[in-house]
C-alpha positions as CSV (number, residue, x, y, z in Angstrom):
1,M,-27.1,-100.1,44.1
2,K,-28.1,-98.7,40.4
3,K,-25.9,-98.9,37.6
4,N,-24.0,-95.6,36.5
5,I,-23.4,-94.8,33.0
6,I,-22.2,-91.4,31.5
7,I,-23.2,-89.6,29.4
8,G,-20.6,-87.4,27.6
9,S,-21.5,-83.2,26.3
10,R,-20.0,-80.1,25.5
11,G,-20.6,-77.5,28.5
12,S,-22.5,-74.9,26.6
13,I,-26.4,-74.1,26.9
14,L,-27.7,-76.3,24.2
15,A,-25.4,-78.7,24.4
16,L,-26.4,-80.0,27.9
17,A,-29.8,-79.3,27.1
18,Q,-29.6,-81.6,24.1
19,A,-27.7,-84.2,26.5
20,E,-30.7,-83.7,29.2
21,E,-32.9,-84.7,26.4
22,V,-30.9,-88.3,26.1
23,K,-30.8,-88.8,29.6
24,K,-34.6,-88.1,30.2
25,N,-35.7,-90.7,27.2
26,L,-32.9,-93.0,28.6
27,S,-34.1,-93.3,31.8
28,S,-37.7,-93.4,31.2
29,Y,-37.0,-96.5,29.3
30,Y,-34.4,-98.1,31.9
31,P,-34.8,-96.7,35.1
32,A,-33.3,-99.2,37.1
33,Y,-30.2,-97.1,35.6
34,N,-28.7,-94.1,36.8
35,F,-28.0,-92.2,34.0
36,E,-25.3,-88.7,34.8
37,I,-24.1,-86.1,32.3
38,K,-20.3,-85.0,32.3
39,T,-19.2,-81.8,30.8
40,I,-16.2,-81.9,28.7
41,T,-14.4,-78.3,26.9
42,T,-13.5,-79.2,23.2
43,S,-10.9,-77.2,21.3
44,G,-14.1,-75.3,20.4
45,D,-15.5,-73.9,22.7
46,K,-11.7,-73.0,24.3
47,D,-10.3,-71.1,21.4
48,L,-12.9,-70.9,18.6
49,K,-12.0,-67.0,17.7
50,S,-9.0,-68.3,15.6
51,N,-10.1,-72.7,15.2
52,W,-12.8,-70.2,12.8
53,E,-10.0,-67.2,11.2
54,N,-6.8,-69.6,10.6
55,S,-9.0,-73.0,9.5
56,D,-9.5,-73.1,5.6
57,K,-10.8,-76.7,7.1
58,S,-13.9,-77.8,8.4
59,L,-14.4,-77.1,12.3
60,K,-16.1,-79.9,13.2
61,S,-13.5,-81.8,14.6
62,F,-12.9,-79.1,17.1
63,F,-16.4,-79.6,18.6
64,T,-16.3,-83.7,19.0
65,K,-12.5,-85.0,19.6
66,E,-12.1,-84.5,23.1
67,I,-15.7,-86.0,23.6
68,E,-14.0,-88.8,21.6
69,Q,-11.2,-89.2,22.9
70,E,-13.5,-89.6,26.5
71,L,-15.7,-92.6,25.0
72,L,-12.8,-94.8,23.5
73,E,-11.0,-94.5,26.6
74,G,-14.0,-95.2,29.1
75,T,-14.6,-92.3,31.3
76,I,-18.0,-92.0,29.6
77,D,-20.3,-94.9,28.0
78,I,-22.1,-92.2,25.9
79,A,-21.9,-89.6,24.0
80,V,-24.5,-86.6,22.4
81,H,-23.4,-84.9,19.6
82,S,-25.2,-82.1,17.0
83,M,-25.2,-84.2,13.7
84,K,-24.3,-81.4,11.8
85,D,-20.9,-81.0,14.0
86,M,-20.3,-84.9,12.7
87,P,-17.8,-85.8,10.1
88,S,-19.3,-88.3,7.9
89,V,-16.5,-91.0,9.8
90,S,-16.4,-92.2,13.2
91,P,-12.8,-92.8,14.6
92,E,-12.1,-96.6,14.6
93,G,-13.5,-98.0,17.3
94,L,-16.4,-95.4,17.4
95,I,-20.0,-95.7,16.2
96,C,-23.0,-93.7,16.1
97,A,-25.6,-96.1,17.9
98,A,-29.0,-93.7,17.7
99,I,-30.2,-90.9,15.6
100,P,-33.4,-89.8,18.0
101,K,-36.2,-88.0,16.6
102,R,-35.4,-84.9,14.9
103,E,-36.1,-81.4,16.4
104,D,-37.0,-78.8,13.9
105,A,-35.1,-78.2,11.2
106,R,-35.6,-74.3,10.0
107,D,-33.8,-71.7,10.6
108,I,-35.2,-68.6,12.6
109,L,-35.4,-65.4,12.3
110,V,-34.8,-62.6,15.8
111,S,-35.4,-59.1,14.7
112,K,-35.4,-55.9,16.7
113,G,-39.3,-54.9,16.6
114,R,-40.0,-57.7,15.8
115,K,-40.0,-57.2,11.9
116,L,-40.7,-59.7,9.5
117,F,-38.2,-60.6,6.9
118,P,-39.9,-58.9,4.4
119,M,-40.8,-55.7,6.5
120,L,-36.9,-55.2,7.5
121,P,-35.5,-52.3,5.5
122,K,-33.4,-51.8,3.0
123,G,-29.7,-52.5,4.4
124,A,-31.3,-53.5,7.0
125,K,-28.0,-55.3,9.3
126,I,-28.6,-59.4,9.9
127,G,-25.7,-61.2,12.0
128,T,-24.8,-64.6,11.5
129,S,-20.7,-66.1,10.5
130,S,-22.2,-68.3,8.3
131,L,-21.9,-68.6,4.1
132,R,-24.9,-70.5,4.0
133,R,-26.6,-68.4,5.4
134,T,-25.3,-65.2,4.0
135,M,-26.1,-67.1,0.4
136,N,-29.6,-67.5,1.1
137,M,-30.4,-64.3,2.7
138,K,-28.7,-62.5,-0.3
139,S,-30.7,-64.6,-2.7
140,V,-33.7,-63.0,-1.4
141,R,-32.6,-59.3,-1.1
142,E,-29.2,-58.6,-1.8
143,D,-29.8,-55.0,-0.2
144,L,-28.7,-56.4,3.4
145,E,-25.6,-55.7,5.0
146,I,-24.6,-59.7,6.6
147,K,-22.6,-58.9,9.9
148,H,-19.9,-61.1,11.1
149,L,-21.7,-62.5,14.4
150,R,-20.5,-65.0,16.7
151,G,-21.3,-66.8,20.2
152,N,-23.8,-68.4,21.3
153,I,-27.6,-68.8,21.6
154,H,-27.8,-65.9,24.3
155,T,-24.8,-64.6,23.6
156,R,-26.0,-63.6,19.8
157,L,-29.3,-63.0,21.3
158,K,-27.6,-59.6,23.7
159,K,-25.6,-58.5,20.5
160,L,-29.0,-58.5,19.0
161,E,-30.2,-56.1,21.3
162,E,-27.0,-54.4,22.2
163,E,-25.4,-54.5,19.1
164,D,-25.9,-52.3,15.9
165,Y,-28.0,-55.3,14.3
166,D,-30.8,-55.4,12.9
167,A,-31.4,-58.8,13.4
168,I,-30.4,-62.4,13.8
169,V,-30.1,-66.0,12.0
170,L,-30.7,-68.8,13.7
171,A,-31.3,-72.8,14.1
172,A,-34.5,-73.0,15.3
173,A,-34.1,-76.4,17.0
174,G,-31.1,-74.6,19.3
175,L,-33.8,-72.0,20.2
176,K,-36.2,-75.0,21.2
177,R,-34.2,-76.9,22.9
178,V,-32.9,-74.3,25.9
179,G,-36.1,-72.8,26.1
180,L,-36.6,-69.4,23.7
181,V,-39.4,-70.1,21.5
182,D,-40.7,-67.0,22.6
183,R,-38.0,-65.4,21.1
184,I,-38.8,-66.2,17.9
185,T,-39.4,-63.2,15.4
186,E,-40.2,-65.6,11.8
187,Y,-39.6,-69.6,11.0
188,L,-37.6,-69.1,7.6
189,D,-39.4,-71.7,4.4
190,G,-36.8,-74.0,4.3
191,T,-37.6,-74.1,0.4
192,I,-36.3,-70.8,0.5
193,F,-33.5,-70.8,2.6
194,P,-32.6,-74.0,3.0
195,P,-30.8,-75.4,6.5
196,A,-28.0,-77.1,7.5
197,P,-28.0,-80.7,6.5
198,A,-28.7,-82.8,9.4
199,Q,-29.9,-79.5,11.4
200,G,-31.6,-80.2,14.4
201,A,-30.7,-84.0,14.7
202,L,-28.6,-85.7,17.1
203,Y,-25.9,-88.3,16.6
204,I,-26.1,-90.5,20.2
205,Q,-22.3,-92.3,20.1
206,C,-21.0,-94.7,22.0
207,R,-17.9,-97.7,21.4
208,E,-18.4,-100.2,19.1
209,N,-17.8,-103.4,21.0
210,D,-20.4,-102.2,23.7
211,S,-23.6,-104.5,23.4
212,F,-24.9,-103.4,26.6
213,I,-24.7,-99.9,25.7
214,K,-26.0,-100.8,22.0
215,E,-28.9,-102.1,23.3
216,I,-30.0,-99.3,25.5
217,L,-29.6,-97.0,22.5
218,T,-31.8,-98.0,20.4
219,S,-34.9,-97.3,22.6
220,I,-34.4,-93.8,21.3
221,H,-33.2,-94.5,17.7
222,D,-35.5,-92.8,15.5
223,K,-35.8,-94.8,11.9
224,K,-37.3,-92.1,9.7
225,T,-35.0,-89.4,10.8
226,A,-32.2,-91.6,10.7
227,E,-32.7,-92.5,7.2
228,I,-33.1,-88.4,6.2
229,V,-30.3,-87.1,7.6
230,A,-28.6,-90.4,6.2
231,I,-29.9,-88.7,2.7
232,E,-28.9,-85.1,3.5
233,R,-25.2,-85.8,5.5
234,E,-24.9,-87.8,1.8
235,F,-25.2,-84.4,-0.1
236,S,-23.2,-82.9,1.8
237,K,-20.4,-85.2,1.4
238,I,-20.6,-84.8,-3.1
239,F,-19.9,-81.3,-1.8
240,D,-17.3,-82.0,1.1
241,G,-19.9,-79.7,2.5
242,G,-17.9,-78.3,6.4
243,C,-18.3,-75.6,7.9
244,H,-16.8,-73.1,4.8
245,T,-19.2,-74.5,1.6
246,P,-22.1,-72.4,1.0
247,M,-25.1,-75.4,1.0
248,G,-28.1,-76.3,2.3
249,C,-30.9,-78.7,2.3
250,Y,-34.5,-79.3,3.4
251,S,-36.2,-82.6,3.6
252,Q,-39.7,-82.7,3.2
253,V,-41.7,-85.9,4.1
254,N,-45.0,-87.2,2.7
255,G,-46.3,-90.9,3.7
256,D,-43.4,-92.7,2.0
257,K,-42.2,-89.5,-0.3
258,I,-39.8,-87.2,0.1
259,K,-39.3,-83.8,-1.6
260,F,-35.7,-82.5,-1.5
261,T,-34.9,-78.7,-1.6
262,A,-30.8,-79.0,-2.4
263,V,-29.1,-75.3,-2.6
264,Y,-25.3,-74.5,-3.4
265,S,-23.5,-71.6,-4.2
266,D,-21.3,-71.0,-6.7
267,E,-19.2,-67.6,-7.9
268,G,-21.8,-66.0,-5.2
269,K,-24.6,-67.5,-7.6
270,Q,-27.1,-70.0,-5.5
271,I,-27.8,-73.2,-7.3
272,K,-31.0,-75.0,-6.4
273,A,-32.4,-78.8,-7.4
274,V,-35.7,-80.3,-5.9
275,V,-35.7,-83.6,-6.0
276,E,-39.3,-85.9,-5.5
277,E,-38.9,-88.8,-5.0
278,F,-39.6,-92.4,-2.7
279,L,-37.6,-92.1,0.6
280,S,-36.8,-95.9,0.0
281,R,-34.2,-94.7,-2.7
282,G,-32.2,-93.4,0.0
283,K,-28.7,-91.7,-1.0
284,E,-29.8,-91.7,-4.2
285,I,-31.6,-89.1,-3.9
286,A,-28.6,-86.6,-2.9
287,Y,-26.7,-87.9,-5.8
288,I,-30.2,-87.2,-8.4
289,A,-29.7,-83.6,-6.6
290,A,-25.8,-83.0,-7.0
291,E,-25.9,-84.0,-10.8
292,E,-28.9,-81.7,-11.4
293,I,-27.0,-78.6,-9.7
294,K,-23.6,-79.8,-11.2
295,K,-25.5,-79.3,-14.8
296,K,-26.7,-76.2,-14.0
297,I,-23.2,-75.0,-13.0
298,K,-21.8,-75.8,-16.0
299,K,-24.3,-74.3,-18.1
């Protein structure tokens, strides 16, 4: 009889697609084991509206707390999270045991009539609730009207069709993972519209003392992705980056070098830094970018 290994995930279509991806990859390496997915409802899934509107801090724990609790209690063996939902430190007893190869980090535009960003009419209504995306859009076109938009991918796409929006901005990774690539109107240039730190990356969590699961998870770990997201998350940490912090970064790797584009919004003004360095300098790159931004803010 095959040994059962339980993978915990949120129940959204995207979260389950991510968990299925992890399950498929692990199964290919370990066909002797039976990998199952358990759906777990988080605080964010139950009451996202009040959590969002009544919180003056990061929403990250709203999407992870219940899953991490089940991991600690042993009812699941592995947890699959979106990296950008994760606080910088895991609860005691849990670790990030693998970061798989990253999906596309960029943001994308989905518009009515498939109009590209420069072709959107003056005063076009753009749907997003992200301060970072608002900052990015306004830095290029001040005429745009940003309208509040929340919900899962399918809900947002439906609102675009049925309500008063000209376009919406989403993560490329999400649409690719749920098989909706054909809905993408335009991939937004990450150097102009920097995505959220670690966007498109997954965070695979397990118990720190579970040597068996830790060994299994090494099979899906991607070293280069881990190096890149470590820099991005460090940049986020420097600026206390939560859901309410208008900041972003974009990493372009060529061989052993990285071009790191970082932005932060100060009093409605977008401040940018571009650092080109050897990837081996690691988190130091985040501090170089942050110092450049801080100097510009002081001017």
